[in-house]
N, C-alpha and C positions, 0 to 999 in steps of 0.2 A: 521476587519482585512483585509488588502489588500494582496491578493494572486496573484502573478505574474504567467503568463502563458508563457511557452517557447516551441517552436517546438523542437522535439527530436534532430534535427541537430544543434540547437542553444546552446547546452550545452556541450562544451568540458569539459574534466575532471577538469581543473583548476577552471572554473566557477561553476561547480557542487560542488566541494569541498568548495568553498567560501560560497555558499548558505548553505551548511550543517554546516560549522564551525560557521556561523552567526545565526544558528538556524532558518532559514527562512522556511516558508511553501510555496509550489509552485506546479504548475501543469505542467506536460510534456504532450504535445499533439502530434498528428500525429505519434504515435508509430505503425509501421507496425506489424500486428499480428505475423508474423514469427520472430520478434525481441523482443517480449514482455519479454521473459525469460532472454534474454541477457541484456536488459536495467535494469530489476529488479535486476539481479545478480550484475551488476555494482553499482547500488544504494546501495545494501546491503553491498558490499565490502567496498565502501567509508565510509558508516556510521560506520561500524565496525572498520575501520582504525582509526577513531576518538574516539574510545572507547565508542561508543554509541550502543544501541540496536534498532532493528526495528521489526515491525510486518507487514506482507504482507497479504492482504485479497482481495477478489473480492468485488467490490462495488455492493451493492444491495443484498448481500448474505442473510441478515436477512429477507428481504422481500420474497425472493424465498423460504427460509426455512419455514417461517410462512405459506405460501400458501400450502406447501407440507404436513402439518399436517392433512389435510382433505382428505378423499377419499382413494383410493387404494394406494396412494404413502405415506401414513402416516409413514410407517416404515423408509422411506428415510429421512423424516423430523426429526424424533427422532434421527437417526444415525447422521445426519448433525448437529443437536444441540449438541450432545455429542462430536463430532469432534471439533466444534467451541469452546466449553468449554475447551477441552484439549489444543487446540492451543493457546487460550488466557492465560492459565496458563503457558504454555511453553515460551511464550513471554511476561511475566509479566512486567509491568511498562516500556514499550518501550519509547525511546526518540522520535522516528519517527514511523508513520504509513504510509504505502504505499497502497493506494486503487487502484486496477487495474480495468479498465473498457475496456474490449476487444471490446465491441460494438462501443464505441466512440473513441477508440484508445488513451485513456488517462491514465496517472498515476497521482494520487493526492498524493503528499508527504506532510504530515502534522507533524509539530513539536508539540509534546504533553506535554512537560514539561514546567512549568512556569520558566522564568528566574528570579532569585532573585536579 
């Protein structure tokens, strides 16, 4: 699968809507920390405008959660697993997944449904 990478300033609303309508997967890079929520909200709004659903999560969350099952932080690992399960049920069968990575300043937008 060929996934294109776009700088956050390279994606005006029209281009973003076209990518979503065409069921493309892509990466948005160079997202400033202070604008993460704003960019995610824009993505969610556009996806919902097209009568699709999305799930937003932090990239690497499963790894962090697994590591927290051991030692004094085990209670946080269990709570995190419960929250992830509830979140996955609430966003059952999403059209898109948005993986946020604040460390690298990227959002990975993945189309999850197979085109028939």
